C-alpha positions in Angstrom: 17.7 -73.1 -44.7 20.6 -71.1 -43.3 20.9 -70.8 -39.5 20.1 -67.5 -37.9 23.0 -66.5 -35.6 21.2 -63.9 -33.5 18.7 -63.8 -30.7 16.7 -61.1 -32.5 15.6 -60.9 -36.0 13.7 -58.4 -38.2 12.5 -58.2 -41.8 14.1 -55.6 -44.0 10.7 -53.8 -44.2 10.4 -53.7 -40.4 14.0 -52.4 -40.2 13.1 -49.5 -42.6 10.2 -48.4 -40.4 12.1 -47.6 -37.2 15.7 -48.6 -37.0 16.4 -46.6 -33.9 13.7 -48.4 -31.9 15.0 -51.8 -33.1 18.5 -51.0 -32.0 17.3 -49.9 -28.6 15.1 -53.0 -28.3 18.0 -55.3 -29.0 20.0 -53.7 -26.1 23.4 -54.3 -27.8 22.7 -57.8 -29.1 23.1 -58.7 -32.7 20.0 -58.5 -34.9 19.6 -60.7 -38.0 18.0 -58.8 -40.9 15.9 -61.3 -42.9 14.9 -61.2 -46.5 12.3 -63.8 -47.4 13.0 -65.4 -44.0 16.7 -65.9 -44.8 19.5 -63.9 -43.1 20.6 -61.1 -45.5 22.7 -59.2 -43.0 23.5 -58.8 -39.3 23.2 -55.5 -37.4 25.7 -55.3 -34.6 26.6 -52.5 -32.2 29.5 -50.3 -33.3 31.6 -51.4 -30.2 31.1 -55.1 -31.2 32.2 -54.4 -34.8 35.3 -52.5 -33.6 36.2 -55.4 -31.3 35.8 -57.8 -34.2 38.0 -55.8 -36.4 40.7 -55.6 -33.7 40.5 -59.4 -33.2 40.9 -60.0 -37.0 43.8 -57.6 -37.1 45.5 -59.4 -34.2 44.9 -62.8 -35.9 46.4 -61.6 -39.1 49.5 -60.1 -37.3 49.9 -63.5 -35.5 49.9 -65.3 -38.8 52.5 -62.9 -40.1 54.7 -63.5 -37.0 54.4 -67.3 -37.5 55.4 -67.0 -41.2 58.4 -64.9 -40.3 59.4 -67.4 -37.6 59.5 -70.1 -40.2 61.9 -68.0 -42.3 64.6 -67.8 -39.6 67.2 -69.3 -41.9 66.9 -66.1 -44.0 67.4 -63.8 -40.9 70.4 -61.4 -40.8 72.3 -61.0 -37.5 72.7 -57.4 -36.3 74.1 -56.0 -33.1 72.4 -53.2 -31.2 75.5 -51.1 -31.8 74.9 -51.3 -35.6 71.4 -49.9 -35.3 
């Protein structure tokens, strides 16, 4: 059985009944949406999702920087006056 990674959980049918009340009850915490007692999705606040997307973007940019650092031998020297 897969681990539920949230303090709150709800079945899909319960979620359909009153999603606004569920979001309010969770008070900003993630909610696991269960289908046949297995996590099918996670409901998270918009601010949390946006922060996750920012973190992923920062991570991907960091990987790109590291890749480019490894390619220093292909770098072209340029003076500020040439720019």
